[in-house]
C-alpha positions in Angstrom: 120.5 84.6 88.1 119.4 87.2 85.5 119.3 90.8 86.7 116.2 91.6 84.7 113.2 92.5 86.9 110.6 89.8 87.6 107.3 89.8 89.4 107.8 88.7 93.1 105.8 85.8 94.2 102.5 86.7 95.8 102.9 87.3 99.6 99.4 86.5 100.3 98.9 83.3 98.3 96.4 81.1 100.1 95.3 77.6 98.9 91.8 77.7 97.5 89.1 76.3 99.8 87.8 72.8 99.3 84.6 72.5 97.5 81.5 72.0 99.7 79.3 69.0 99.3 76.0 69.7 97.6 73.5 71.2 99.9 76.1 72.0 102.6 77.7 75.4 103.3 81.4 75.6 103.2 82.9 76.1 106.7 86.0 78.1 107.5 88.6 76.5 109.7 88.7 77.8 113.2 91.3 80.4 113.9 93.7 79.6 116.8 96.0 82.2 118.3 99.8 81.6 117.8 101.5 80.5 121.1 104.6 82.4 122.1 106.5 79.2 121.7 105.4 79.0 118.1 106.6 82.5 117.4 109.9 81.9 119.1 110.4 78.8 117.0 109.6 80.7 113.8 112.2 83.4 114.6 114.8 80.8 115.6 114.3 78.8 112.4 114.4 81.9 110.2 117.7 83.1 111.8 119.2 79.7 111.4 118.3 79.7 107.7 119.8 83.1 107.1 122.9 83.7 109.2 125.2 86.7 108.6 128.3 84.7 108.2 131.6 86.4 108.9 133.2 87.8 105.8 130.0 87.2 103.7 128.9 89.8 101.2 126.5 92.3 102.5 123.0 92.2 101.0 120.6 95.2 100.7 117.1 95.3 99.4 116.8 98.8 97.7 113.2 99.6 97.1 111.8 102.5 95.0 108.4 104.1 94.5 108.2 104.4 90.7 104.7 106.0 90.5 104.2 109.1 88.4 104.8 111.6 91.2 108.4 110.4 91.4 109.2 111.2 87.7 110.7 114.7 88.3 113.3 113.2 90.7 113.9 109.8 89.2 117.3 110.8 87.8 118.3 111.8 91.4 117.3 108.4 92.7 119.6 106.8 90.0 122.5 109.0 91.2 121.9 108.1 94.8 122.3 104.4 94.1 125.7 105.1 92.6 126.7 106.8 95.9 125.6 103.7 97.8 127.9 101.5 95.8 130.9 103.9 96.1 130.5 103.9 99.9 130.2 100.1 100.0 133.3 99.7 97.8 135.4 101.4 100.5 134.0 99.1 103.3 133.8 95.7 101.7 131.3 94.2 99.3 127.6 94.7 98.7 124.9 93.0 96.6 121.7 94.9 95.9 118.3 93.6 95.0 116.3 96.4 93.4 112.5 96.3 94.0 110.1 98.8 92.6 106.4 99.3 92.1 104.4 101.4 89.7 101.1 101.4 87.9 97.9 99.8 89.3 99.3 96.4 90.4 102.9 96.1 89.2 105.7 95.3 91.6 109.0 93.8 90.3 112.4 92.7 91.6 115.8 92.1 90.1 118.2 89.4 91.0 121.2 90.2 93.3 123.4 92.7 91.6 127.0 93.5 92.5 127.9 95.7 89.5 126.9 99.4 89.8 126.9 99.8 86.0 124.4 96.9 85.7 122.1 98.4 88.3 122.3 101.8 86.7 121.3 100.3 83.4 118.4 98.5 84.9 117.1 101.6 86.6 117.5 103.6 83.4 115.0 101.2 81.8 112.3 101.9 84.4 109.7 104.6 83.6 107.4 106.0 86.2 103.7 105.2 85.9 100.6 106.4 87.7 99.2 104.2 90.5 98.9 103.8 94.3 101.7 102.8 96.7 102.5 99.1 97.2 104.8 99.3 100.2 103.3 96.2 101.7 104.5 94.1 98.7 108.0 95.6 99.2 108.1 94.5 102.8 106.8 91.0 102.0 109.5 90.6 99.4 112.1 91.8 101.8 110.9 89.3 104.4 111.2 86.4 102.0 114.7 87.4 101.0 115.7 88.0 104.7 114.9 84.3 105.4 116.3 83.0 102.1 119.5 84.9 101.7 120.6 86.8 104.8 119.5 90.4 103.9 121.2 92.8 106.2 119.0 95.9 105.6 116.2 97.3 103.6 116.2 100.9 102.1 113.0 102.4 100.7 112.7 105.7 98.9 109.3 107.2 98.2 107.1 110.2 98.5 103.7 108.8 99.8 101.9 106.1 101.7 98.4 105.1 100.7 97.9 101.8 102.5 96.5 100.6 105.8 98.9 101.4 108.6 98.1 98.3 110.6 98.9 96.0 107.7 102.3 97.7 107.1 103.2 97.6 110.8 102.5 93.9 110.9 104.8 93.2 107.9 107.5 95.6 109.2 107.2 93.8 112.6 108.1 90.5 110.9 111.3 92.0 109.6 112.0 93.4 113.1 111.8 89.9 114.5 114.4 88.8 112.0 116.6 91.7 113.1 116.5 93.4 109.6 116.4 97.2 109.9 114.2 99.1 107.4 115.4 102.6 106.5 112.5 104.6 105.1 113.4 107.7 103.2 110.9 110.4 102.3 112.0 111.7 98.9 114.6 114.3 99.4 118.2 115.3 98.8 120.0 113.8 101.9 122.4 111.4 100.2 124.5 111.2 103.4 121.8 109.1 105.2 121.4 106.8 102.2 125.2 106.3 102.0 125.2 105.5 105.7 122.5 102.8 105.2 124.6 101.3 102.4 127.6 101.2 104.8 125.5 99.4 107.4 124.4 96.8 104.8 128.0 96.3 103.6 129.8 96.1 107.0 127.2 96.1 109.8 127.2 98.4 112.8 131.0 98.4 113.0 131.2 99.9 109.6 128.6 102.5 110.5 130.6 103.4 113.7 133.8 103.9 111.6 131.9 106.1 109.1 130.3 108.1 111.9 133.7 109.6 112.8 133.8 111.5 109.5 130.2 111.6 108.2 127.3 113.3 110.0 124.7 111.1 108.2 126.2 107.9 109.7 126.2 109.5 113.2 122.5 110.5 112.7 121.6 107.0 111.6 123.3 105.4 114.6 121.3 107.7 116.9 118.1 106.6 115.2 119.0 102.9 115.6 119.4 103.0 119.4 
């Protein structure tokens, strides 16, 4: 798969309604609540489709806010991803899928990348553009990948949230049902926590436990995950 960014499939795509007969008003289908058995079946199916096989490469969705307010610190974000790969190299293997949004309605994702130089090159091509946050699209993309390819964790770095809280909570909850932790970073300079998140994605909780013996960021992250 090419590493060049592409537009993720729409998370909210809904089939168009059937045309009404002349003279008759279209009628919406009746909404029925999901039974607990249906929810449990969905979770079981999703987990069966995306198992974390022993020895498999860790997979991390690394999402970035690329709106104009991030421009002054964009170079720092590029440096942080290099730290993530260096940490992962000491623990095993890690593939990263870069997702970013910018502008009025642009949200793109790369393929899975295992080469830090390739990821750095792709990030270097991204320029920040004015627009609102699109965190909901990031979470929807992460959920699709969690089901399709066994994502172990999601990391998001941004500086604002301009969306409806209830909508974001619902999408984050779906990732929670799939046991995929989402690490949300307010823009800052704490590279230790970001490296700890990469360690978790590469080697799971065991890797994070080992790292916590020498790194305060890993110990802090473990405390937040209890």
